[in-house]
Each structure stands twice: as structure tokens, then as C-alpha cells.
N, C-alpha and C positions, 0 to 999 in steps of 0.2 A: 104243345106249341105254343100256346098261348103264354106257358110259363118262359119259353125262350126267346119269345118276343119280349115277354116285360123285362126278362132280367136285360137283356139288350139294350135296352130302352134305357133303363137304371144305371147300367156302366157308362153306356153314352152322356149321359145328362152328368154323371159323375165325373167322367174324363174331361168336360168341357169346364166343368166349376174348377177340378183342378190344375186346369192349362191356365185357366185365368188367374189364379193367385201364383201359379211358377214363373210365368213370364217377366212380371216384374224383378223377381229372386234372380231370376237370369242376369239382366240388365243391371242390376245391382252388383252383381260378383264379378261381370264381364267390365264394367268401371272400374271396381278395385283393381282388378287384375291389370287393366290399363296402366293405372297409377302407379300399381306395383312394379310394372315392367318399365315405367319412365323413371321410377326411383332407381331400380336396378340399373338402367343403363345411365343415370347419372352418376349411380354410385361408380359403377365401372370405369367411367372419364375421369370421374378425381383419384380413383386408384391408379389409372396411367400417368396421370397427370403427374401425382405424387411420384410414382415410380420412376418417370422423366426426369423431375428435379432431383431425385436423390441420385439417378445417375451422373446427371449433370454437375453437381457439389461433387461428387466422387471423382469424377474426371477432372474439375478444376482443383481439388485439393493434389490429386495426383501428378497434374502438372505446376502446381505450386512446389509440389517437393523436387520433380525433375529439374524445374527451373533453379532452385534453391542450391540442388546436388551439384548442377551445371557452374553455378557461379563460384561454390563452393571449390570445385575443382579447379576452376579458371585461376580463382583468387591463390588456391596452392602452387600450381602450376607458374603463376606469374610470381610470385614469390620465392620458388626455385630459380626461376630465371632470373630474377632480381640477385638472387645472392650469387648467382655464378658469375654473374655481370660485375658485381662490386668485387669478389673475389679476384675475377679478371684484373680491373684495374690496380687493385692491390698489389697484384704478386707480378706483374709484367713489370718490364722495363720500358723505360720514357719513350725511346727510340721506337720498342717493338710496338708500342701504343699509338705514333705517329703514324706507322706504317699500316695501322689496322684500323684507321680512324678517318675520317671528314671534318670539316668546319662544321656541317650539317649534323652529324652524328656526335658530335662532343657538345652543341647544342640541346642537341634533345635530349643527350644525356643528362644534360644539367637541370633540365626540368623533370626527368625520369627520377633521379637520385635527389632531390631536392631537400628529402629529409636526411638523407646520410651525408653529414655536416662534413664527415672525414674526408671525403671525396670531393667537396666542392673545389679546396686550392688544387688539386690535380687538376680536374677538370678544366679549371679557370686558365691555369698555365699552357695547358692543350690549347684552348681558345686562341690564347694568345700568340701561339706558334702560328697557327693557320692563319690569323688576320695579318702576322708579319709576310707571310708567305705570300698573300695576295699582294702584298708591294710590288713583289717582282712580276707580276702580270698586270702594273698601271707604272705611268709614266711616272719617270722619276721624280720625287719631290723631297727635297732634302729635310725640310722640317718634318714632316710624316714618317720619313727614316730615321731621324734621329729620336724624335720620342718613342719609336718601335722599339728602338734599341733598347734603349733605356729601360722600359718592361721588359723585355728580354734578357738584360743582366740581371733581374731580379728572381727570373725561376733558378730555382735551387735544384738542379737534376743533372745528373750525369747524362750527356746526351751528345753523341759524334753529330746526329743530324741537325739539332739545335745549335752547335758552335759553328757547324759550315752553313747554318741560313746566317746566324749572325756576320759571320767574314762575308756573305755574299751582299747583304744589305751595308756592312761598311764600304765592299769597293762599288757600291752600284753606280757613284757616281763617276767614277773613273771608268768603266763600262760604257758608260751613256755617253759621255765627253770624247771617248776614242771614236765611238761609233757617230757621234756628230759630225768630229773632223772627216772621217769615211766617207760621208754622205756630200760634203762640201767639196771634198776633192772630185766625186763622182759627177757634180752639176758644174766642174769646171769643165770637164769631157764634154758636158753637154752642149756648151757654147756660151756658160752664163761667167765666163771667166776668161784671161789669156789664153792664149793655146788651144780653146776649145772651139768644136766645130761639129757641126749635124753630120750625119754618115749618110741621110737619106737612101738613095736605091743604091749607093755603091755598095756591093757587096764586101769589096777589100777593106773598104772603110769600117762597115760596119763590123767586120772581123777582130780590126785592130782596136777599134772602139771599145768593143765587147772583153778583150783581151786585157786592155786597160782597167776597165771597170773591176774584172773579176780579179784582177791582180792587187787593187785596192780591198778589196772583201776578202780576199786570201790573206793580206796581210794583217787586216783586223783579227780576222780567226785564228791565226797562228800566235798572235801577240796576247788575246784575248779568248783563249780556247773554250774558257767556262763561262762564255756568252750564251750557251743554252740553258745555262742557270737563270738565267735572265727572259722568260717567254716575252716580255714587251719589245726586248731589242732583238732577240732571234726573229722573232715575226717581221720587224723590219727588213734585216738582212734576206729574208726569205722571199720575201716581196718584191725587194728590187732584183733579186735573181730572177722572178718569176716574171716581170717585165721587161727586164732589160737582154734576158737570152731571146726572144724572138725578133727584139727592136732595140738596139743599141740605143736609139733616140728616145724612148720610153721617157716620158715625164715622171719625177719622182720628189716634186719640190713638196707635195702635200706630207711626204714620209719624211723629208727635212724639219717641216713644222711640227711634224709629232714627237722630234726630239727637244725642241727649243725648253 
């Protein structure tokens, strides 16, 4: 029994001493483990960040490749469209180009085909045509008309529409003067000259006066049936009818001034 007690005391003492020596080692090992864990966490974060940057760089590169391909495809498509348009201008007749163009489209193409010097004369001639066409939509101006006729005569194209436009411009003055005289005659019916009178509320006189007015207009339209080729003049004719039909006394002095 005494031997057992002594052995227990020895083992107990040894255990205490051993425990005192082991605690610092355990604490040290724990500290190192924590440090190692932090290094692992930092390393993991760095790896993830690096992976993210690699993926981002790859994504940017792929996007750049896609954008470059899109630009290349667009340039190829644009070049093909330009080639078709150039051939279209070269192969179409002048009349067909007039029918399928406008002044704005021609001006746009003058900029678009700036490097195609062989198209510039043709496009410039088309622009002159549309500039001349606009004169028929404006009040007659002898100087402008003569100048634009000179430019049109310089166009070396076989074109029925061009010849017709030159003819319309040539006779613009005659059409304008004839309508001016017609309006003057109507103003006489309105009481601004001998034989003129106001119809007032008298329905019969209204009817007779309107008949005289329409006769004057019909006479003009019969003798100058191409007046519809002159938008400026045809608008005035239509405006006279619009005003006079409901009221034969309606004032049209301002329309007369537009023809002076």
C-alpha cells in the first residue's frame, strides 16, 4: 500500500512538472498556427484577387476582339454599300437619278463620296438640277432664273427631265405675268376698278361674280395649262379659289402683291 501511495505521489509530481513545461509550447504552437492561418487567408485573398484580375483582363481582351470584329464587319459592310452606291450612280441614267434622289440626298452623297472624284461632277450636276427646281417654288426673279439657266446649259447629260426644267424656267416670266393680269382682272370685279362691285349678301350677285372670277381663272388655266409645274403660281390660283368660293367678295390684294 505504501508503495502505491509513493508511486502516485511521484507520478503526480512528474505530471505537474511536465504540464508546466508543456503550456508555453502549446501557447507558442497556437500562436504560430494563428499566424499561419492568417497567412493562408491572405494568400487565398491574393489568389482570388489575381484570379479576378485575370478574368477581367480576359473579358476586356474578348470585348476588344469583339469590338474590333464589329468595326471590321461594319467597315466591310459600309465599303460594300459604298461600292453598290458608286456603281448605281455610274450605271443609271440621269433621269433615273433625278427620280430616285432629292437635293438633301445629293448633298449627303457629295460628302460621303468625297474621295470618289469621278462622281463629283455628276453629283454637282444633280445638285444644280434640284437648286433650279426650287426656283419654281419661289417668286419669279429674272436674274436668278437667267443665272440658273446658264448653269443648267452647262450640264452635259441626256435628260428629258432636265430639258423640261429648262423650258419651265425659260417661260416662268410668261406664266407669272399672265397670272398677274388674271388677278388684276379679278380685283376689278371686286370693285377696285370700273365695272366692279361688291356682292354683299345678295346671293344672285354672289353667284354671278363668282362665275366671272372662275371664268378668268379657267381662261388662265386653259392657256397656261402647265401652270401646275410652277408651285408658287399654282398655290396662288388655289388660294384664290379657296377664298372666293365661299365669298366672292373675299380680299385677294395680298395675292396680287405676291406676284409683283
